[in-house]
C-alpha positions as CSV (number, residue, x, y, z in Angstrom):
1,M,0.0,0.0,0.0
2,A,1.2,3.5,-0.8
3,Y,-0.1,6.8,0.6
4,K,-0.5,10.2,-0.8
5,V,1.3,12.6,1.6
6,A,1.2,16.4,1.8
7,V,3.8,18.4,3.7
8,V,2.5,21.8,4.8
9,G,5.3,24.3,5.5
10,A,7.6,22.6,3.1
11,T,9.9,25.5,2.7
12,G,10.7,25.8,6.4
13,N,13.5,24.0,8.3
14,V,11.2,21.3,9.7
15,G,9.2,20.9,6.4
16,R,12.4,20.3,4.4
17,E,13.5,17.8,7.1
18,M,10.1,16.0,6.8
19,L,10.6,15.6,3.1
20,D,14.2,14.3,3.7
21,I,13.1,11.8,6.3
22,L,10.2,10.5,4.2
23,A,12.7,9.7,1.5
24,E,15.4,8.4,3.8
25,R,13.0,6.0,5.6
26,R,11.3,5.0,2.3
27,F,7.9,5.8,3.5
28,P,5.5,4.1,1.0
29,V,4.2,7.1,-0.9
30,S,2.1,7.2,-4.1
31,E,2.7,10.9,-4.3
32,V,4.2,13.7,-2.1
33,V,2.9,17.2,-2.4
34,A,4.8,20.2,-1.0
35,L,2.6,23.0,0.3
36,A,3.3,26.5,1.6
37,S,1.9,30.0,1.5
38,S,0.9,31.6,-1.8
39,R,4.1,33.6,-1.8
40,S,6.1,30.4,-2.0
41,I,4.3,29.0,-5.0
42,G,6.9,27.4,-7.4
43,T,9.6,27.3,-4.8
44,E,11.6,24.1,-5.3
45,V,12.3,21.7,-2.4
46,S,14.0,18.3,-2.5
47,F,12.4,14.9,-1.9
48,G,15.0,12.3,-2.3
49,D,16.5,12.6,-5.7
50,R,13.4,14.4,-7.0
51,T,12.6,18.1,-6.9
52,L,9.1,19.3,-6.0
53,K,7.5,22.7,-6.7
54,C,5.5,24.1,-3.9
55,K,1.8,24.6,-4.3
56,A,-0.5,26.9,-2.3
57,L,-2.1,25.6,0.9
58,D,-5.2,27.8,0.7
59,T,-6.3,26.5,-2.7
60,Y,-5.3,22.8,-2.3
61,D,-7.9,20.0,-2.4
62,F,-7.1,17.4,0.3
63,S,-9.9,15.0,-0.6
64,D,-7.5,12.4,-2.0
65,V,-4.7,13.0,0.5
66,D,-4.1,10.3,3.2
67,I,-1.7,12.0,5.5
68,C,-0.8,15.7,6.0
69,L,2.4,16.5,7.9
70,M,2.0,20.1,9.0
71,S,4.8,22.4,10.2
72,A,3.5,25.9,9.5
73,G,2.9,27.5,13.0
74,G,0.0,27.5,15.4
75,A,-2.3,30.0,13.8
76,I,-2.2,28.1,10.5
77,A,-2.6,24.8,12.2
78,K,-5.6,26.1,14.2
79,E,-7.3,27.2,11.1
80,W,-6.4,24.5,8.6
81,A,-6.0,21.3,10.5
82,P,-9.8,20.9,11.1
83,R,-10.5,21.7,7.5
84,I,-8.0,19.2,6.2
85,G,-9.2,16.6,8.7
86,A,-12.8,17.1,7.6
87,Q,-11.7,16.0,4.1
88,G,-10.7,12.6,5.5
89,C,-7.0,13.3,5.7
90,V,-5.1,12.6,8.9
91,V,-3.2,15.7,10.1
92,I,0.0,15.2,12.1
93,D,0.7,18.7,13.4
94,N,4.0,20.0,14.7
95,S,2.7,23.2,16.3
96,S,1.5,23.7,19.8
97,A,-2.1,24.4,18.6
98,W,-3.6,21.0,19.3
99,R,-1.3,19.4,21.9
100,M,-3.5,19.9,24.9
101,D,-6.8,19.3,23.2
102,P,-8.4,16.3,25.0
103,D,-9.7,15.0,21.7
104,V,-6.3,15.1,20.0
105,P,-3.6,12.5,20.9
106,L,-0.1,13.8,21.7
107,V,2.2,11.1,20.5
108,V,5.9,10.1,20.8
109,P,5.9,6.6,19.2
110,E,8.6,5.1,21.4
111,V,6.5,6.2,24.4
112,N,2.8,6.0,23.7
113,A,2.2,4.8,20.1
114,A,-1.1,3.2,21.1
115,A,-2.5,6.7,21.8
116,A,-2.4,7.4,18.0
117,A,-5.6,5.3,17.7
118,G,-7.5,8.3,19.2
119,F,-7.0,10.4,16.1
120,A,-10.4,9.6,14.7
121,K,-12.3,12.2,16.8
122,K,-10.8,15.1,14.8
123,N,-8.4,13.4,12.3
124,I,-5.6,15.3,14.1
125,I,-2.5,14.0,16.0
126,A,-0.2,16.4,17.7
127,N,3.6,16.3,17.8
128,P,5.1,17.4,21.1
129,N,7.4,20.3,21.8
130,C,11.0,19.5,20.6
131,S,12.4,19.5,24.2
132,T,9.6,17.3,25.5
133,A,10.0,14.7,22.8
134,Q,13.6,13.8,23.6
135,L,13.0,14.0,27.3
136,V,10.1,11.5,27.4
137,V,12.0,9.0,25.1
138,A,14.7,8.9,27.9
139,L,12.2,8.9,30.8
140,K,9.8,6.2,29.6
141,P,12.0,3.1,30.2
142,L,13.2,4.4,33.5
143,H,9.6,5.2,34.6
144,D,8.5,1.7,33.7
145,A,11.4,0.3,35.8
146,A,11.2,2.4,38.9
147,T,8.3,4.9,38.7
148,I,9.3,8.6,38.4
149,K,8.0,10.9,41.1
150,R,9.7,14.2,40.1
151,V,11.9,15.6,37.4
152,V,14.0,18.8,37.4
153,V,15.2,19.7,33.9
154,S,17.3,22.5,32.5
155,T,17.3,22.7,28.7
156,Y,20.0,24.2,26.4
157,Q,18.1,24.8,23.2
158,S,19.6,25.6,19.8
159,V,18.5,28.5,17.7
160,S,17.0,26.3,15.0
161,G,14.1,25.8,17.5
162,A,13.2,29.4,16.6
163,G,13.3,28.7,12.9
164,K,15.4,29.9,10.0
165,E,15.3,33.5,11.4
166,G,17.0,32.2,14.6
167,M,19.7,30.5,12.7
168,D,20.3,33.5,10.5
169,E,20.5,35.8,13.6
170,L,23.2,33.7,15.3
171,F,25.2,33.6,12.1
172,A,24.9,37.3,11.5
173,Q,25.7,38.2,15.1
174,T,28.7,35.9,15.2
175,R,30.1,37.4,12.1
176,S,29.5,40.9,13.5
177,V,31.5,40.0,16.6
178,F,34.6,39.0,14.6
179,V,34.5,42.1,12.3
180,S,33.7,44.4,15.2
181,D,30.4,45.4,13.6
182,S,27.3,46.5,15.5
183,I,25.1,43.6,16.7
184,E,21.3,43.8,16.2
185,A,18.8,41.6,18.0
186,K,15.6,41.0,16.0
187,K,14.4,37.4,16.6
188,F,15.7,37.1,20.1
189,P,15.2,39.6,23.0
190,K,19.0,39.8,23.6
191,R,22.1,39.1,21.7
192,I,22.5,35.3,21.2
193,A,26.1,35.1,19.8
194,F,28.5,34.0,22.6
195,N,25.6,34.4,25.0
196,L,22.8,32.5,26.8
197,I,19.2,33.6,27.0
198,P,17.1,32.1,29.8
199,H,13.8,32.9,28.0
200,I,12.0,30.9,25.4
201,D,8.4,31.8,24.4
202,V,6.3,34.2,26.3
203,F,6.4,34.8,30.1
204,M,3.4,33.6,32.1
205,E,1.9,35.1,35.3
206,D,3.8,32.6,37.6
207,G,7.1,33.6,36.2
208,F,7.7,30.5,34.1
209,T,7.8,30.8,30.3
210,K,5.3,29.0,28.1
211,E,8.1,26.7,26.8
212,E,8.7,25.6,30.4
213,W,4.9,25.1,30.9
214,K,4.8,23.0,27.7
215,M,7.3,20.6,29.1
216,V,5.3,20.1,32.3
217,A,1.9,19.7,30.6
218,E,3.1,17.6,27.7
219,T,5.1,15.2,29.8
220,K,2.1,14.6,32.0
221,K,-0.2,14.0,29.0
222,I,2.3,11.7,27.2
223,L,3.9,9.8,30.0
224,D,2.0,10.1,33.4
225,P,-0.1,12.8,34.9
226,K,1.3,12.0,38.4
227,I,4.9,13.0,37.5
228,K,5.9,16.3,39.0
229,L,8.2,18.3,36.7
230,V,9.8,21.8,36.7
231,A,11.9,23.2,33.8
232,T,14.2,26.1,33.1
233,C,14.6,26.6,29.3
234,V,17.6,28.4,27.9
235,R,18.4,29.4,24.4
236,V,22.1,28.8,23.5
237,P,24.3,29.8,20.6
238,V,24.2,26.3,18.9
239,F,22.7,25.9,15.4
240,I,21.1,22.4,15.8
241,G,20.6,20.1,18.7
242,H,18.8,20.5,22.1
243,S,20.6,19.4,25.3
244,E,19.1,18.7,28.7
245,A,20.4,18.2,32.2
246,V,17.9,16.0,33.9
247,N,17.5,15.2,37.6
248,I,15.0,12.4,38.3
249,E,13.6,11.2,41.6
250,F,12.0,7.7,41.7
251,E,9.7,5.8,44.0
252,K,11.8,2.7,43.8
253,P,15.6,2.3,44.1
254,I,17.5,2.3,40.8
255,S,21.2,2.5,40.4
256,A,23.2,4.3,37.6
257,D,24.3,0.9,36.3
258,E,20.7,-0.4,36.2
259,A,19.6,2.8,34.4
260,R,22.4,2.5,31.9
261,D,21.4,-1.1,31.1
262,I,17.8,-0.2,30.8
263,L,18.4,2.7,28.5
264,R,20.8,0.7,26.3
265,E,17.8,-1.6,25.4
266,A,15.2,1.2,25.1
267,P,13.8,2.1,21.6
268,G,15.1,5.4,20.2
269,V,17.9,5.7,22.8
270,L,21.7,5.5,22.4
271,V,23.8,5.5,25.5
272,I,27.3,7.1,25.1
273,D,28.6,7.2,28.7
274,K,32.3,6.8,29.3
275,R,33.6,8.5,32.4
276,E,36.5,10.1,30.5
277,A,37.1,13.3,28.5
278,G,34.9,13.2,25.4
279,G,33.0,10.2,26.6
280,Y,29.6,11.9,26.1
281,I,27.5,13.3,23.3
282,T,27.3,17.0,22.4
283,P,24.6,18.7,20.2
284,H,27.2,19.0,17.4
285,E,27.5,15.3,17.3
286,A,23.8,14.6,17.5
287,A,22.9,16.9,14.6
288,G,21.6,14.9,11.7
289,E,21.1,11.8,13.8
290,D,17.8,10.1,14.7
291,A,18.6,8.9,18.2
292,T,18.0,10.5,21.6
293,Y,21.5,10.3,23.2
294,V,22.0,9.8,26.9
295,S,25.3,10.4,28.7
296,R,26.6,11.3,32.2
297,I,24.3,8.8,34.0
298,R,25.0,9.0,37.7
299,E,23.3,8.7,41.1
300,D,22.0,11.9,42.8
301,P,23.2,11.8,46.4
302,T,20.9,14.7,47.5
303,V,17.7,12.6,47.3
304,D,16.6,9.0,47.9
305,N,16.4,7.0,44.6
306,G,17.7,9.8,42.4
307,L,19.6,9.9,39.1
308,V,21.1,12.6,37.0
309,L,21.7,12.4,33.3
310,W,22.5,14.4,30.1
311,C,20.2,14.0,27.1
312,V,20.8,15.3,23.6
313,A,18.9,15.1,20.3
314,D,18.5,16.8,17.0
315,N,15.5,19.1,17.5
316,L,14.7,19.3,13.8
317,R,14.6,15.5,13.6
318,K,13.4,13.7,16.7
319,G,12.1,16.9,18.1
320,A,9.9,17.5,15.1
321,A,10.2,16.0,11.6
322,L,11.3,12.5,12.5
323,N,8.7,12.1,15.2
324,A,5.9,13.2,12.8
325,V,7.0,10.6,10.2
326,Q,7.3,7.9,13.0
327,I,3.6,8.7,13.9
328,A,2.6,8.2,10.3
329,E,4.5,4.9,10.3
330,A,2.7,3.9,13.5
331,L,-0.7,4.6,11.8
332,M,0.4,2.5,8.9
333,N,1.9,-0.4,10.9
334,R,-1.0,-0.6,13.3
335,K,-3.4,-0.6,10.3
336,L,-5.2,2.5,11.6
337,I,-5.4,4.1,8.2
338,A,-5.6,2.8,4.6
339,P,-5.0,4.7,1.4
340,K,-8.0,6.3,-0.1
341,K,-7.1,4.9,-3.5
342,K,-4.4,2.7,-4.8
343,A,-1.3,4.3,-6.5
344,A,-1.7,4.7,-10.2
């Protein structure tokens, strides 16, 4: 069976990654359609060894499309996902627009693939926040083994999480530093080159940012509502790859060696944990890779049944595009959807 797949937001960082991953993983497609705003009509994007020309979202007929991978922002997703779903096409949305809707499953396939079956209420499945996706992949097998009570996480998030504009700003500011030119902050509230910004998304009344709130709410929905979690999210001058320092408190005893063995067997996880210089993974090394990498696993002496670990993943892949394609694969493998018509 082959499926007709549309990619909305095909000219963006994540949209292009979606097309690359569909080709890399040889997802069974009868046709792939690249969609974007009307101003991007005719823009060329790559799909494997083929070149696709973008068509306009607002005039496209989805009646014969099976799966729509959407990465076009929350406002567009809020408007268009229900319209597309009403035409019998399953929408897998990368924005935050539908994540907390009780009728929309929020899915990380290594963690809760079975939840994808709930898509039928609205024909929409939500992709989690990039920082949440890698976190729950690492937490799930440990939670199954020893039951997580509390998580304290600090994230170090790359500028690609803010889109192409964020990457361009880091590049431009870095160059300005070296040529002693003036530095202009447009995308970020402060200079990002050779700096850290402890602020991602908008501030909320309680002093946390919305990015930090997302990690709390999404982890509870995906993994377990009983887990207590607090996050501090920081933007760092890295182009691709989110890193996280994670403190975990468990109900049951679990040693660092036990955790290491469990994670080595866990789907989607690669453990690189040598207690020597360079025996860990950095975001530079994780860029372009599919795995969620875990390093620096050690016991936390400040709490009973505590562990500390370092978690890194490519935010454009596992944090967004790869996870969306994996959801599509789960729908296919679990026979939850069938093509509307056979490939010509």
